[in-house]
Legacy VTK file of the C-alpha trace (Angstrom):
# vtk DataFile Version 3.0
C-alpha trace
ASCII
DATASET POLYDATA
POINTS 149 float
30.925 10.858 11.035
29.404 7.380 11.162
30.303 4.724 13.732
32.326 3.043 10.983
34.446 6.186 10.643
34.693 6.754 14.404
35.699 3.593 16.275
34.950 5.352 19.588
31.311 5.956 18.661
28.643 4.255 20.713
27.484 1.122 18.901
24.102 -0.493 19.163
23.706 -4.186 19.749
21.894 -6.359 17.210
18.509 -6.056 18.969
18.801 -2.272 19.235
19.770 -2.011 15.566
16.790 -4.141 14.571
14.443 -2.028 16.731
15.775 1.205 15.234
15.437 -0.150 11.673
11.929 -1.523 12.270
10.749 1.699 13.894
12.131 3.759 11.011
10.395 1.431 8.549
7.145 1.766 10.520
7.392 5.567 10.445
8.038 5.419 6.691
4.911 3.252 6.187
2.857 5.736 8.230
4.184 8.531 6.014
3.136 6.466 2.981
-0.328 6.207 4.525
-0.443 10.007 4.753
0.654 10.275 1.108
-2.101 7.836 0.136
-4.640 9.975 1.992
-3.386 13.073 0.192
-3.586 11.254 -3.138
-7.038 9.812 -2.475
-8.604 13.224 -2.967
-7.289 13.298 -6.544
-8.035 9.631 -7.092
-10.732 8.304 -9.367
-11.866 5.853 -6.690
-15.495 4.787 -7.015
-15.866 4.971 -3.229
-13.390 7.484 -1.818
-12.585 7.177 1.887
-11.532 10.786 2.398
-13.124 14.122 1.581
-11.044 16.439 -0.579
-10.586 19.195 2.016
-6.802 19.665 1.824
-5.590 22.958 0.414
-2.749 22.983 -2.112
-0.614 24.988 0.332
-1.140 22.420 3.110
-0.359 19.561 0.712
2.892 21.155 -0.471
3.983 21.893 3.105
3.122 18.403 4.314
4.893 16.754 1.376
7.992 18.796 2.208
7.856 17.672 5.844
7.396 14.054 4.759
10.469 14.364 2.541
12.456 15.878 5.419
11.292 13.243 7.914
12.330 10.488 5.508
15.707 12.114 5.040
16.105 12.204 8.824
15.206 8.509 9.028
18.005 7.708 6.580
20.433 9.903 8.497
19.475 8.186 11.771
20.173 4.748 10.321
23.362 5.844 8.581
24.838 7.568 11.628
23.995 4.565 13.798
25.619 2.295 11.227
22.419 0.301 10.812
22.106 -1.280 7.372
18.799 -1.071 5.567
17.103 -4.091 4.102
16.538 -4.426 0.395
12.903 -4.847 -0.677
12.021 -8.526 -0.609
8.617 -8.339 -2.278
8.294 -7.819 -6.002
5.849 -5.024 -6.876
4.524 -7.039 -9.823
3.914 -10.058 -7.574
2.134 -7.901 -4.973
-0.063 -6.399 -7.696
-0.912 -9.835 -9.135
-1.761 -11.113 -5.651
-4.009 -8.122 -4.973
-5.725 -8.601 -8.336
-6.358 -12.200 -7.313
-8.098 -10.922 -4.157
-10.193 -8.598 -6.338
-11.110 -11.541 -8.578
-12.210 -13.609 -5.557
-14.256 -10.694 -4.171
-15.972 -10.230 -7.547
-16.720 -13.969 -7.773
-18.367 -13.832 -4.353
-21.014 -11.515 -5.827
-22.348 -14.419 -7.907
-25.811 -15.690 -6.979
-24.557 -18.994 -5.545
-22.728 -17.006 -2.852
-25.243 -14.191 -2.428
-28.073 -16.640 -1.716
-26.430 -17.138 1.663
-27.679 -13.639 2.522
-31.281 -14.432 1.623
-33.526 -15.510 -1.236
-32.929 -14.040 -4.701
-35.462 -13.491 -7.449
-34.496 -14.728 -10.897
-33.947 -11.166 -12.223
-31.794 -10.309 -9.186
-29.781 -13.521 -9.643
-29.283 -12.733 -13.339
-28.146 -9.206 -12.488
-25.677 -10.455 -9.860
-24.326 -13.058 -12.293
-23.776 -10.310 -14.852
-22.033 -8.064 -12.287
-19.760 -10.884 -11.133
-18.934 -11.899 -14.719
-18.263 -8.315 -15.880
-15.996 -7.567 -12.920
-14.265 -10.939 -13.191
-13.595 -10.463 -16.910
-12.073 -7.029 -16.327
-9.885 -8.313 -13.496
-8.676 -11.240 -15.614
-7.800 -8.794 -18.388
-5.837 -6.711 -15.888
-4.064 -9.863 -14.694
-3.078 -10.651 -18.292
-1.282 -7.325 -18.822
2.406 -8.149 -19.391
4.560 -7.115 -16.455
7.729 -6.734 -18.517
8.076 -5.440 -22.076
LINES 1 150
149 0 1 2 3 4 5 6 7 8 9 10 11 12 13 14 15 16 17 18 19 20 21 22 23 24 25 26 27 28 29 30 31 32 33 34 35 36 37 38 39 40 41 42 43 44 45 46 47 48 49 50 51 52 53 54 55 56 57 58 59 60 61 62 63 64 65 66 67 68 69 70 71 72 73 74 75 76 77 78 79 80 81 82 83 84 85 86 87 88 89 90 91 92 93 94 95 96 97 98 99 100 101 102 103 104 105 106 107 108 109 110 111 112 113 114 115 116 117 118 119 120 121 122 123 124 125 126 127 128 129 130 131 132 133 134 135 136 137 138 139 140 141 142 143 144 145 146 147 148
């Protein structure tokens, strides 16, 4: 029975509701971090951060606990009568923004920026220019992929 169904239930004030919601959201983000770690082992990342030392049994068990913890978060908010917030950030916008950061990082590999770290020979400058251009071209192609059909 939720507080809405039971008028005698203890209600939280606005600050307590906000704290409960924010803490539940924080826990959910931490669980997403764990999922990202689990997925990084199977990722095709060029520079993986984590070693692939998780057994399939551990992964399945942990994923089940993550699912159950998330369910408990929803129950906690529902029983306290705390509304959840709708996502405010478009996934496509977040992706485009992140691709823009990748484009800037690739551009900063160009010789005009890298000279700030020390002198460059002409062959090294040409190689860096090629790297920056190749990465930049690929990122711009990714940015041009239509978001909607």
